[in-house]
N, CA, C and O of each residue as an XYZ file, in Angstrom:
572
protein
N      71.001    -25.897    -47.952
C      71.171    -25.627    -49.344
C      72.671    -25.864    -49.672
O      73.543    -25.513    -48.876
N      72.938    -26.422    -50.772
C      74.328    -26.631    -51.212
C      74.556    -26.125    -52.592
O      73.631    -26.106    -53.404
N      75.772    -25.708    -52.893
C      76.132    -25.294    -54.202
C      76.367    -26.546    -55.098
O      77.158    -27.425    -54.755
N      75.666    -26.600    -56.242
C      75.810    -27.758    -57.084
C      76.698    -27.577    -58.313
O      77.302    -28.511    -58.840
N      76.737    -26.325    -58.729
C      77.597    -26.087    -59.953
C      77.906    -24.496    -60.117
O      77.144    -23.642    -59.664
N      78.953    -24.231    -60.725
C      79.335    -22.987    -61.090
C      79.553    -23.024    -62.717
O      80.457    -23.659    -63.258
N      78.651    -22.299    -63.348
C      78.644    -22.387    -64.855
C      78.811    -21.024    -65.408
O      77.826    -20.288    -65.339
N      79.908    -20.561    -65.951
C      80.079    -19.221    -66.467
C      79.225    -18.972    -67.714
O      79.099    -19.829    -68.589
N      78.661    -17.802    -67.761
C      77.861    -17.429    -68.935
C      78.569    -16.415    -69.782
O      78.126    -16.118    -70.891
N      79.668    -15.870    -69.286
C      80.408    -14.798    -70.011
C      79.548    -13.621    -70.323
O      79.781    -12.894    -71.288
N      78.512    -13.428    -69.469
C      77.610    -12.271    -69.732
C      76.734    -12.406    -70.948
O      76.242    -11.406    -71.471
N      76.524    -13.656    -71.420
C      75.802    -13.928    -72.647
C      74.466    -14.583    -72.304
O      74.467    -15.626    -71.649
N      73.390    -14.053    -72.692
C      72.073    -14.539    -72.475
C      71.891    -15.951    -72.966
O      71.311    -16.773    -72.257
N      72.377    -16.272    -74.188
C      72.150    -17.633    -74.768
C      73.027    -18.578    -74.087
O      72.627    -19.729    -73.912
N      74.192    -18.212    -73.679
C      74.956    -19.206    -72.912
C      74.398    -19.455    -71.481
O      74.487    -20.567    -70.962
N      73.854    -18.456    -70.892
C      73.252    -18.574    -69.567
C      72.042    -19.520    -69.672
O      71.781    -20.306    -68.761
N      71.298    -19.433    -70.810
C      70.156    -20.269    -71.129
C      70.573    -21.701    -71.227
O      69.949    -22.589    -70.648
N      71.663    -21.930    -71.986
C      72.139    -23.326    -72.273
C      72.787    -23.924    -70.958
O      72.575    -25.091    -70.629
N      73.574    -23.082    -70.234
C      74.146    -23.595    -68.974
C      73.052    -24.020    -67.962
O      73.140    -25.048    -67.292
N      72.005    -23.142    -67.901
C      70.967    -23.367    -66.969
C      70.199    -24.641    -67.359
O      69.828    -25.403    -66.466
N      69.953    -24.898    -68.604
C      69.320    -26.093    -69.020
C      70.169    -27.302    -68.603
O      69.599    -28.307    -68.178
N      71.487    -27.251    -68.703
C      72.297    -28.281    -68.334
C      72.218    -28.532    -66.848
O      72.099    -29.691    -66.450
N      72.275    -27.530    -66.009
C      72.247    -27.581    -64.606
C      70.882    -28.249    -64.190
O      70.835    -29.097    -63.299
N      69.824    -27.838    -64.853
C      68.491    -28.431    -64.408
C      68.380    -29.949    -64.780
O      67.669    -30.717    -64.132
N      69.115    -30.332    -65.851
C      69.087    -31.798    -66.203
C      70.023    -32.584    -65.344
O      69.686    -33.680    -64.895
N      71.252    -32.022    -65.092
C      72.200    -32.800    -64.323
C      71.904    -32.811    -62.837
O      72.249    -33.778    -62.159
N      71.290    -31.790    -62.315
C      70.994    -31.618    -60.948
C      69.455    -31.306    -60.695
O      69.036    -30.184    -60.409
N      68.674    -32.430    -60.835
C      67.187    -32.266    -60.812
C      66.617    -31.689    -59.497
O      65.450    -31.300    -59.447
N      67.411    -31.637    -58.478
C      66.984    -31.193    -57.104
C      67.250    -29.688    -56.909
O      66.872    -29.116    -55.886
N      67.907    -29.048    -57.905
C      68.304    -27.639    -57.776
C      67.042    -26.896    -57.582
O      66.013    -27.257    -58.154
N      67.086    -25.776    -56.723
C      65.984    -24.918    -56.389
C      66.127    -23.500    -56.719
O      65.157    -22.763    -56.900
N      67.485    -23.083    -56.803
C      67.765    -21.625    -57.085
C      68.890    -21.562    -58.096
O      69.846    -22.335    -58.036
N      68.760    -20.613    -59.040
C      69.846    -20.343    -59.992
C      70.208    -18.854    -59.773
O      69.335    -17.989    -59.847
N      71.455    -18.570    -59.512
C      71.910    -17.172    -59.270
C      72.821    -16.852    -60.485
O      73.753    -17.566    -60.856
N      72.430    -15.686    -61.056
C      73.121    -15.190    -62.237
C      73.709    -13.850    -61.915
O      72.998    -12.991    -61.395
N      74.935    -13.631    -62.186
C      75.621    -12.351    -61.810
C      75.946    -11.459    -62.925
O      76.777    -10.564    -62.773
N      75.341    -11.649    -64.036
C      75.484    -10.666    -65.157
C      74.120    -10.358    -65.679
O      73.281    -11.252    -65.783
N      73.864     -9.078    -66.023
C      72.569     -8.636    -66.409
C      71.860     -9.560    -67.422
O      70.712     -9.936    -67.185
N      72.505     -9.936    -68.535
C      71.854    -10.784    -69.516
C      71.702    -12.214    -69.054
O      70.863    -12.941    -69.585
N      72.502    -12.649    -68.063
C      72.417    -14.055    -67.558
C      71.184    -14.320    -66.833
O      70.711    -15.456    -66.865
N      70.604    -13.371    -66.169
C      69.327    -13.571    -65.406
C      68.229    -13.919    -66.326
O      67.651    -14.991    -66.145
N      67.868    -13.139    -67.299
C      66.832    -13.518    -68.240
C      67.130    -14.800    -69.055
O      66.217    -15.530    -69.440
N      68.387    -15.041    -69.298
C      68.707    -16.348    -69.965
C      68.422    -17.501    -69.161
O      67.824    -18.463    -69.643
N      68.852    -17.468    -67.832
C      68.555    -18.563    -66.888
C      67.061    -18.681    -66.619
O      66.534    -19.791    -66.551
N      66.357    -17.535    -66.460
C      64.954    -17.532    -66.275
C      64.144    -18.216    -67.401
O      63.191    -18.963    -67.180
N      64.610    -17.893    -68.635
C      63.939    -18.535    -69.768
C      64.108    -20.018    -69.812
O      63.187    -20.743    -70.187
N      65.272    -20.483    -69.433
C      65.541    -21.931    -69.357
C      64.658    -22.572    -68.234
O      64.157    -23.681    -68.417
N      64.481    -21.929    -67.160
C      63.541    -22.418    -66.092
C      62.174    -22.342    -66.601
O      61.405    -23.274    -66.366
N      61.800    -21.342    -67.265
C      60.366    -21.263    -67.794
C      60.134    -22.423    -68.805
O      59.135    -23.136    -68.716
N      61.010    -22.583    -69.701
C      60.881    -23.678    -70.724
C      60.847    -25.012    -70.166
O      60.230    -25.919    -70.726
N      61.527    -25.180    -69.010
C      61.651    -26.496    -68.373
C      60.251    -26.846    -67.722
O      59.956    -28.023    -67.518
N      59.459    -25.889    -67.424
C      58.159    -26.033    -66.797
C      58.281    -26.218    -65.325
O      57.298    -26.457    -64.623
N      59.521    -26.105    -64.850
C      59.710    -26.310    -63.305
C      59.245    -25.011    -62.536
O      59.766    -23.914    -62.737
N      58.302    -25.211    -61.711
C      57.766    -24.068    -60.912
C      58.512    -24.111    -59.609
O      58.376    -23.153    -58.848
N      59.241    -25.058    -59.286
C      59.923    -25.160    -57.895
C      61.421    -24.430    -57.999
O      62.134    -24.367    -56.998
N      61.793    -23.949    -59.123
C      63.108    -23.398    -59.241
C      62.916    -21.879    -59.418
O      62.077    -21.450    -60.211
N      63.695    -21.067    -58.679
C      63.707    -19.638    -58.779
C      65.050    -19.139    -59.299
O      66.111    -19.736    -59.120
N      64.914    -18.029    -59.938
C      66.178    -17.427    -60.444
C      66.257    -16.078    -59.819
O      65.228    -15.431    -59.624
N      67.495    -15.605    -59.482
C      67.865    -14.324    -58.918
C      69.164    -13.935    -59.441
O      69.875    -14.720    -60.068
N      69.516    -12.595    -59.161
C      70.808    -12.202    -59.542
C      70.876    -10.642    -59.741
O      70.004     -9.882    -59.320
N      71.932    -10.267    -60.385
C      72.192     -8.867    -60.715
C      71.781     -8.591    -62.103
O      72.385     -9.154    -63.015
N      70.823     -7.787    -62.349
C      70.315     -7.536    -63.655
C      69.553     -6.142    -63.729
O      69.529     -5.346    -62.790
N      68.972     -5.953    -64.883
C      68.240     -4.663    -65.171
C      66.723     -4.931    -65.181
O      66.288     -5.983    -65.649
N      65.926     -3.996    -64.673
C      64.486     -4.200    -64.626
C      63.807     -4.534    -65.974
O      62.962     -5.428    -66.012
N      64.155     -3.836    -67.092
C      63.551     -4.101    -68.303
C      63.876     -5.542    -68.870
O      63.066     -6.143    -69.576
N      65.002     -6.015    -68.549
C      65.370     -7.347    -69.023
C      64.639     -8.431    -68.307
O      64.412     -9.509    -68.855
N      64.254     -8.146    -67.041
C      63.724     -9.201    -66.190
C      62.224     -9.029    -65.829
O      61.649     -9.853    -65.118
N      61.602     -7.923    -66.345
C      60.246     -7.581    -65.974
C      59.315     -8.750    -66.205
O      58.570     -9.115    -65.296
N      59.326     -9.374    -67.422
C      58.356    -10.455    -67.608
C      58.540    -11.689    -66.722
O      57.576    -12.363    -66.358
N      59.791    -11.964    -66.389
C      60.121    -13.055    -65.467
C      59.713    -12.850    -64.075
O      59.273    -13.756    -63.366
N      59.883    -11.537    -63.674
C      59.473    -11.246    -62.295
C      57.893    -11.258    -62.128
O      57.333    -11.651    -61.105
N      57.263    -10.794    -63.223
C      55.787    -10.783    -63.286
C      55.238    -12.192    -63.285
O      54.191    -12.452    -62.694
N      55.951    -13.127    -63.959
C      55.576    -14.509    -63.993
C      55.992    -15.307    -62.684
O      55.592    -16.455    -62.491
N      56.734    -14.699    -61.888
C      57.165    -15.357    -60.646
C      58.388    -16.322    -60.771
O      58.747    -17.018    -59.822
N      58.973    -16.332    -61.916
C      60.200    -17.208    -62.080
C      61.356    -16.520    -61.427
O      62.206    -17.194    -60.846
N      61.436    -15.227    -61.489
C      62.384    -14.398    -60.823
C      61.662    -13.618    -59.740
O      60.823    -12.762    -60.021
N      62.008    -13.934    -58.480
C      61.287    -13.204    -57.304
C      61.815    -11.786    -57.221
O      61.065    -10.830    -57.019
N      63.139    -11.672    -57.383
C      63.766    -10.303    -57.274
C      65.114    -10.328    -57.978
O      65.714    -11.369    -58.248
N      65.527     -9.143    -58.245
C      66.892     -8.918    -58.796
C      67.489     -7.735    -58.037
O      66.742     -7.000    -57.391
N      68.799     -7.521    -58.086
C      69.399     -6.504    -57.429
C      70.290     -5.673    -58.344
O      70.810     -6.187    -59.334
N      70.468     -4.420    -58.030
C      71.303     -3.471    -58.891
C      71.549     -2.318    -58.018
O      70.682     -1.864    -57.270
N      72.750     -1.846    -58.120
C      73.001     -0.518    -57.428
C      72.283      0.584    -58.097
O      72.102      0.586    -59.315
N      71.881      1.500    -57.330
C      71.228      2.742    -57.852
C      72.134      3.475    -58.747
O      73.061      4.139    -58.284
N      71.909      3.385    -60.007
C      72.879      3.907    -61.019
C      73.023      5.379    -60.923
O      74.107      5.861    -61.252
N      72.042      6.178    -60.504
C      72.169      7.648    -60.385
C      73.042      7.891    -59.198
O      73.979      8.685    -59.274
N      72.775      7.256    -58.140
C      73.620      7.486    -56.928
C      75.026      6.986    -57.142
O      75.968      7.643    -56.697
N      75.227      5.828    -57.816
C      76.557      5.308    -58.138
C      77.339      6.382    -59.020
O      78.494      6.723    -58.763
N      76.649      6.842    -60.006
C      77.392      7.951    -60.946
C      77.743      9.171    -60.131
O      78.831      9.738    -60.235
N      76.749      9.564    -59.291
C      77.022     10.804    -58.484
C      78.100     10.547    -57.521
O      78.946     11.419    -57.324
N      78.141      9.335    -56.857
C      79.281      9.021    -55.965
C      80.627      8.957    -56.703
O      81.662      9.402    -56.206
N      80.566      8.417    -57.840
C      81.858      8.362    -58.665
C      82.467      9.746    -58.891
O      83.660      9.980    -58.699
N      81.525     10.698    -59.332
C      81.949     12.051    -59.616
C      82.459     12.691    -58.254
O      83.538     13.282    -58.236
N      81.719     12.577    -57.174
C      82.120     13.184    -55.936
C      83.418     12.626    -55.483
O      84.224     13.366    -54.920
N      83.696     11.266    -55.707
C      84.899     10.671    -55.206
C      86.105     11.247    -56.065
O      87.175     11.574    -55.551
N      85.835     11.337    -57.390
C      86.946     11.911    -58.237
C      87.241     13.236    -57.853
O      88.427     13.551    -57.747
N      86.321     14.096    -57.618
C      86.497     15.449    -57.203
C      87.244     15.531    -55.902
O      88.162     16.339    -55.755
N      86.862     14.706    -54.958
C      87.565     14.644    -53.573
C      88.980     14.205    -53.699
O      89.876     14.722    -53.032
N      89.177     13.243    -54.563
C      90.582     12.778    -54.809
C      91.421     13.883    -55.490
O      92.556     14.106    -55.068
N      90.919     14.572    -56.512
C      91.574     15.560    -57.139
C      91.822     16.765    -56.273
O      92.840     17.428    -56.471
N      90.965     17.102    -55.321
C      91.162     18.268    -54.460
C      91.858     17.915    -53.142
O      92.113     18.788    -52.312
N      92.163     16.614    -52.958
C      92.888     16.258    -51.753
C      91.936     16.029    -50.524
O      92.419     15.732    -49.432
N      90.611     16.166    -50.701
C      89.737     15.937    -49.618
C      89.633     14.437    -49.254
O      89.298     14.102    -48.119
N      89.901     13.596    -50.152
C      89.934     12.103    -49.919
C      91.373     11.633    -50.030
O      91.997     11.829    -51.073
N      91.900     11.040    -49.024
C      93.294     10.629    -49.053
C      93.436      9.086    -48.710
O      92.566      8.466    -48.099
N      94.611      8.536    -49.159
C      94.902      7.204    -48.797
C      94.829      7.079    -47.291
O      95.343      7.926    -46.561
N      94.151      5.958    -46.806
C      94.005      5.674    -45.399
C      92.702      6.155    -44.762
O      92.333      5.737    -43.665
N      92.004      7.065    -45.499
C      90.697      7.486    -44.994
C      89.739      6.287    -44.871
O      89.771      5.458    -45.780
N      88.947      6.120    -43.911
C      88.048      5.029    -43.621
C      86.572      5.400    -43.988
O      85.722      4.524    -44.151
N      86.299      6.755    -44.113
C      84.967      7.232    -44.495
C      85.144      8.325    -45.492
O      86.216      8.919    -45.610
N      84.076      8.592    -46.219
C      84.091      9.698    -47.180
C      82.766     10.369    -47.139
O      81.731      9.770    -47.432
N      82.803     11.661    -46.761
C      81.515     12.492    -46.688
C      81.324     13.063    -48.125
O      82.137     13.857    -48.598
N      80.238     12.640    -48.794
C      80.029     13.022    -50.183
C      78.858     14.009    -50.266
O      78.025     13.891    -51.165
N      78.781     14.941    -49.381
C      77.736     15.965    -49.468
C      76.362     15.338    -49.325
O      76.157     14.467    -48.480
N      75.403     15.787    -50.166
C      74.017     15.379    -49.997
C      73.853     13.834    -50.131
O      72.879     13.261    -49.643
N      74.800     13.203    -50.785
C      74.742     11.718    -50.872
C      74.876     11.016    -49.575
O      74.351      9.916    -49.405
N      75.570     11.622    -48.645
C      75.860     11.070    -47.320
C      77.326     10.734    -47.131
O      78.232     11.227    -47.803
N      77.484      9.815    -46.115
C      78.891      9.427    -45.770
C      78.963      7.882    -46.130
O      78.077      7.082    -45.827
N      80.063      7.580    -46.777
C      80.329      6.210    -47.159
C      81.494      5.619    -46.589
O      82.426      6.349    -46.253
N      81.555      4.317    -46.434
C      82.735      3.614    -45.943
C      83.730      3.540    -47.081
O      83.393      3.452    -48.261
N      85.056      3.584    -46.620
C      86.182      3.390    -47.626
C      86.926      2.203    -47.100
O      87.292      2.126    -45.927
N      87.148      1.242    -48.040
C      87.847      0.008    -47.714
C      89.008     -0.055    -48.697
O      88.853     -0.174    -49.913
N      90.213      0.037    -48.062
C      91.416      0.120    -48.937
C      91.299      1.267    -49.937
O      91.289      2.438    -49.557
N      91.211      0.914    -51.227
C      91.088      1.944    -52.314
C      89.657      1.985    -52.916
O      89.453      2.473    -54.027
N      88.713      1.475    -52.174
C      87.246      1.531    -52.692
C      86.296      2.334    -51.745
O      86.275      2.185    -50.523
N      85.572      3.138    -52.395
C      84.469      3.928    -51.677
C      83.258      2.976    -51.853
O      82.945      2.618    -52.988
N      82.609      2.580    -50.830
C      81.543      1.516    -50.916
C      80.183      2.163    -50.925
O      79.814      2.826    -49.956
N      79.405      1.987    -52.017
C      78.120      2.586    -52.197
C      77.122      1.961    -51.098
O      76.205      2.650    -50.652
N      77.305      0.791    -50.726
C      76.345      0.195    -49.778
C      75.469     -0.984    -50.455
O      75.821     -1.594    -51.465
N      74.380     -1.189    -49.801
C      73.518     -2.355    -50.305
C      72.916     -1.893    -51.569
O      72.705     -0.701    -51.790
N      72.612     -2.943    -52.485
C      71.970     -2.667    -53.671
C      70.455     -2.479    -53.529
O      69.844     -2.793    -52.507
N      69.896     -1.953    -54.607
C      68.484     -1.842    -54.679
C      67.846     -3.101    -55.069
O      68.379     -3.765    -55.958
N      66.748     -3.519    -54.501
C      66.040     -4.726    -54.762
C      64.824     -4.459    -55.643
O      63.908     -3.753    -55.221
N      64.797     -4.998    -56.838
C      63.614     -4.853    -57.722
C      62.792     -6.186    -57.587
O      63.340     -7.285    -57.666
N      61.468     -6.027    -57.383
C      60.597     -7.135    -57.293
C      59.186     -6.739    -57.916
O      59.014     -5.664    -58.491
N      58.246     -7.645    -57.763
C      56.924     -7.517    -58.311
C      56.327     -6.176    -57.870
O      55.630     -5.542    -58.663
N      56.567     -5.735    -56.668
C      55.867     -4.577    -56.115
C      56.432     -3.314    -56.650
O      55.758     -2.286    -56.598
N      57.656     -3.323    -57.172
C      58.230     -2.026    -57.695
C      58.733     -1.968    -59.116
O      59.069     -0.905    -59.636
N      58.778     -3.148    -59.740
C      59.402     -3.286    -61.067
C      58.865     -2.265    -62.106
O      59.621     -1.778    -62.947
N      57.563     -1.953    -62.033
C      56.997     -1.078    -63.097
C      57.355      0.330    -62.862
O      57.010      1.160    -63.703
N      58.015      0.698    -61.804
C      58.398      2.046    -61.536
C      59.654      2.469    -62.337
O      60.036      3.636    -62.421
N      60.274      1.376    -62.933
C      61.619      1.670    -63.562
C      61.560      1.293    -65.054
O      60.846      0.386    -65.480
N      62.387      2.078    -65.835
C      62.358      1.885    -67.289
C      63.849      1.973    -67.725
O      64.266      2.979    -68.301
N      64.607      0.963    -67.459
C      65.965      0.894    -67.990
C      66.458     -0.530    -67.887
O      67.588     -0.822    -68.279
């Protein structure tokens, strides 16, 4: 597999739609479109759907409600997103640990209570792998 184009969508669904239409025309052998902004995934998926191409899949970082119809149609096999509840809880725990001095510059791990222990890289506490939404679990989420 090779990268054929990088087309910014600026987080805009309509621009992602238009850019994906262009990519599909200019690069007829493209098989995967990756979108990294929540509205870009359904924009790209709609362009693939309207093209009638069943050999092209779309994936990326997005929200379940935005992508549900495209996942159910098989245009998008899966999307990823960090667990927003866990991310929010980790942000609060990190801020509290910084304010109280329990998390200091140079620490390589951070114990965040019931959330578990997380790696620290430079000045970032890393949540870990994102959650994968797909046809088997998409209906369990409403956001």
